[in-house]
C-alpha positions in Angstrom: 85.7 88.0 95.8 87.0 87.5 92.7 90.1 89.7 93.2 90.4 89.4 89.1 87.9 92.8 89.2 91.0 94.3 90.4 94.1 92.0 89.2 93.4 93.8 85.7 97.0 94.3 84.1 97.8 98.5 84.3 97.6 100.2 80.7 100.8 99.5 78.6 103.2 102.9 78.8 101.8 104.2 82.0 104.3 105.1 84.7 103.8 102.1 86.7 105.7 100.1 84.2 108.7 101.8 84.9 111.7 101.0 86.6 112.5 97.2 88.1 110.3 97.8 91.3 107.8 99.6 89.5 107.0 96.7 87.2 105.5 94.4 90.0 103.4 97.3 91.8 100.0 96.2 90.6 101.0 92.3 92.1 102.3 93.6 95.1 98.6 95.5 95.1 97.1 92.5 94.9 99.0 90.6 96.9 98.4 93.4 99.7 94.3 92.4 99.8 94.8 89.2 99.6 97.3 89.8 102.7 94.7 91.6 104.7 91.9 89.2 103.7 94.1 86.3 105.1 95.0 88.3 108.7 91.2 88.2 109.5 91.5 84.8 108.8 94.2 83.7 110.8 92.9 86.2 113.6 89.7 84.5 113.2 91.9 81.2 113.6 93.1 82.1 117.2 90.1 83.0 118.7 87.8 80.0 117.3 91.0 77.3 118.6 91.3 79.6 122.2 94.8 80.5 121.2 94.5 84.3 121.8 96.9 83.7 124.6 99.0 81.1 123.4 101.9 83.7 123.1 102.0 84.8 126.7 103.7 88.0 125.8 105.0 91.0 123.8 106.8 90.9 121.1 108.1 88.3 122.3 106.0 84.6 122.1 107.3 84.1 125.9 109.6 86.1 128.4 112.7 85.7 126.5 112.1 83.9 123.7 110.5 85.5 120.1 109.3 81.5 119.4 107.0 80.0 121.0 108.1 76.5 123.1 106.0 73.7 123.4 104.5 72.4 126.4 101.7 69.6 127.1 99.6 71.3 129.0 99.7 74.4 126.1 99.2 72.0 123.3 99.6 74.1 119.5 97.8 77.1 121.0 101.9 78.9 121.1 102.1 77.6 117.6 98.8 79.1 116.4 99.3 82.2 117.5 102.9 82.6 116.8 101.5 81.8 112.9 99.5 84.6 113.1 102.6 87.2 114.5 104.4 85.5 111.6 101.8 86.5 108.9 101.8 90.2 110.3 105.7 90.2 109.6 104.8 88.8 105.8 102.3 91.9 105.6 105.1 94.4 106.7 107.1 93.4 104.2 104.8 93.3 101.7 103.0 96.9 102.4 106.4 98.1 102.5 107.5 96.9 99.0 103.9 98.5 97.8 104.8 101.9 99.3 108.2 102.2 97.7 107.1 100.7 94.2 104.6 103.4 94.3 106.4 106.0 95.2 108.4 105.6 92.2 105.8 104.1 90.0 102.6 106.2 91.0 104.0 109.6 92.8 100.5 110.9 92.8 99.1 107.6 95.2 102.5 108.0 97.6 100.7 108.9 100.4 98.2 106.8 99.9 100.1 103.7 99.6 101.6 104.3 102.9 98.5 103.4 104.5 98.8 99.8 104.6 102.1 100.0 106.3 100.9 102.2 109.1 98.3 100.5 109.5 99.8 96.8 109.8 101.9 98.7 112.7 99.2 99.9 114.7 97.4 96.5 114.5 100.8 94.9 116.2 101.1 97.5 118.6 97.3 97.0 119.5 97.6 93.3 119.3 100.4 93.7 122.1 98.1 95.4 124.1 95.6 92.8 123.8 97.7 90.4 125.0 98.3 92.4 127.9 95.0 93.1 128.5 94.0 89.6 128.3 92.1 90.1 125.4 89.7 92.5 126.3 87.0 92.2 123.9 86.1 95.7 123.4 90.3 95.8 122.1 89.5 92.7 120.2 87.0 93.9 118.4 88.8 97.6 117.6 91.4 95.0 116.5 88.8 93.4 113.9 87.8 96.8 113.0 91.0 98.1 111.7 91.2 95.2 109.8 88.2 95.8 107.9 89.5 99.3 107.0 92.7 98.1 105.9 90.9 95.6 103.9 89.3 98.8 101.8 92.3 101.0 101.9 94.2 98.8 99.9 91.5 97.8 97.3 91.2 101.3 96.6 95.1 101.4 95.8 95.3 98.3 94.0 92.1 99.9 91.3 94.2 103.1 91.4 97.4 101.9 90.4 96.0 100.1 87.1 93.8 103.2 86.7 90.6 101.0 86.5 87.5 102.5 84.8 84.9 103.6 86.1 81.2 103.8 85.7 80.2 106.4 83.1 76.1 107.4 84.6 74.6 110.0 86.6 76.0 110.6 89.8 74.7 109.1 93.0 76.7 110.1 95.9 74.2 109.6 98.2 73.4 106.3 97.7 77.0 105.0 97.8 77.1 106.9 101.0 74.7 104.7 102.4 75.9 101.8 101.2 79.5 102.8 102.9 77.4 103.9 106.1 75.8 100.7 106.5 78.5 98.6 105.8 80.0 100.4 108.2 76.9 99.5 111.0 76.8 96.0 110.0 80.6 95.2 110.8 80.4 97.0 113.9 77.8 95.0 115.7 79.0 91.9 114.0 82.1 92.9 116.4 80.0 93.4 118.9 77.9 90.3 118.0 81.0 88.2 118.5 82.4 90.3 121.2 79.0 89.0 123.5 79.0 85.5 122.5 81.4 82.6 123.4 84.1 82.5 121.5 87.3 84.6 123.5 90.0 83.7 122.3 91.1 81.7 125.3 89.6 79.2 127.8 90.4 81.0 130.6 89.3 84.8 129.1 86.0 84.3 130.1 85.4 88.0 129.9 83.0 89.4 127.4 80.9 92.4 126.1 77.5 92.7 128.4 74.9 93.1 125.8 72.7 89.7 125.1 73.9 87.6 122.1 70.7 87.1 120.9 69.0 90.5 120.8 72.5 92.1 119.5 72.7 89.0 116.5 69.2 90.1 115.5 69.8 94.3 115.6 72.9 92.5 113.3 70.4 91.1 111.3 68.4 93.8 111.0 71.2 96.0 109.4 72.5 93.4 106.9 68.7 93.9 105.6 69.1 97.3 105.0 72.2 97.2 103.9 70.7 94.6 100.9 68.5 96.9 100.3 70.4 99.9 99.2 72.6 97.4 97.5 69.6 96.6 95.6 68.1 100.2 94.5 72.1 100.5 93.9 71.3 97.8 91.0 68.4 99.3 89.4 70.2 102.0 89.0 73.3 101.0 87.7 72.1 97.3 85.7 72.3 99.1 82.3 75.6 101.6 82.9 79.0 100.9 81.2 82.6 101.9 82.7 84.7 104.7 80.8 86.0 102.4 77.4 83.0 100.7 76.9 84.3 98.1 79.8 82.1 95.7 81.2 83.4 96.4 85.3 80.1 97.6 86.3 77.8 94.6 86.1 81.4 92.3 87.9 81.0 95.1 90.5 77.0 94.7 91.4 77.1 91.1 90.7 80.3 90.3 93.2 78.6 92.4 95.4 75.7 90.4 95.8 76.8 86.8 95.9 79.3 87.7 99.1 76.7 89.4 100.7 73.9 87.0 100.3 76.8 84.2 100.5 77.4 85.5 103.6 74.0 86.3 105.1 73.4 82.2 104.6 76.5 81.2 106.5 75.5 84.1 109.4 72.3 82.7 109.9 72.7 79.2 109.5 76.2 79.7 112.4 72.7 81.4 114.7 70.5 78.7 114.2 73.1 75.8 114.8 75.0 77.5 117.6 78.1 79.0 116.4 79.8 76.2 115.6 83.4 77.1 115.3 84.0 76.0 111.3 81.3 78.1 110.1 82.1 81.2 112.6 85.7 80.9 110.9 84.2 81.3 106.9 81.9 84.3 108.1 84.7 85.9 109.4 86.2 85.5 106.2 83.4 86.7 104.9 83.5 90.3 106.3 87.0 90.3 104.7 85.5 89.7 101.0 82.5 91.8 101.8 84.7 94.6 102.6 86.6 94.2 99.3 83.7 93.8 97.6 81.5 96.9 98.9 85.0 99.1 98.2 85.9 98.0 94.5 81.8 98.3 93.8 82.0 102.3 95.5 85.1 103.0 93.2 84.1 101.0 90.1 80.1 102.8 90.4 81.4 105.9 91.4 81.3 108.0 88.1 84.1 110.7 86.8 81.6 113.2 87.0 81.7 112.8 90.2 85.2 113.0 91.1 84.9 116.5 89.0 81.6 117.8 91.7 84.1 117.1 94.5 87.2 118.2 93.6 
């Protein structure tokens, strides 16, 4: 996804530009979005390289040691899993700095600003449970679903801290709600498809969901088609609309959603008919993060100010 949609500077003179750390609130918000998507990618790398149990313990990597130790039989799996855990610590630092910056610069958003940090901590604890239960596919799937939720919230924060202009036009709460609901269905079915497939995350962890991978993949594909139909309907409603102040963010929002959805659908189709090669599965996991980010931005930017008044 093109992060320029959520990476414009905050209006000069706003409260977000006051104070030392407040100057960086917008940059921290964008960095948080990138890191939340990044943790999905590195988590996918762990799974696809069969490194899910590369660290056999938690919070230690190995009993008595936070860092991995090289063993010929284990190869580099421990270092790959440790790298994913290290990114989690980096994400915690970014989320903490973001929460402090929002607390000082945009106090109206201070409680929302705590969400990424609390979510990452919850993910870390869940990650420990996943390791202890040897990559139970349901818990691994929950891991992914929470990450998608954190990407959604992080994009909302990034847009709110710069007071991104929303659409001028007739409210369409039904279409926006339908797009959100179908996106959730798409992500859940994608997680279930992965949980029933061959990529368990460890060569010895053979437990998979008791679902037919071919059937669940086809149901997932139908959900994607329905989601795309709602997006097309939405575009028909907003294609001539503009944002508050005459900005062109409405058009950018739906163009990005369409581009990411089409790319994600293409990768998913090709990976299904080519036997789920690791590279394409990894790209597809990146696409999940980008699709959620794009849809989150579109839901914010395409929601007219009148909708806010009606729900307040």
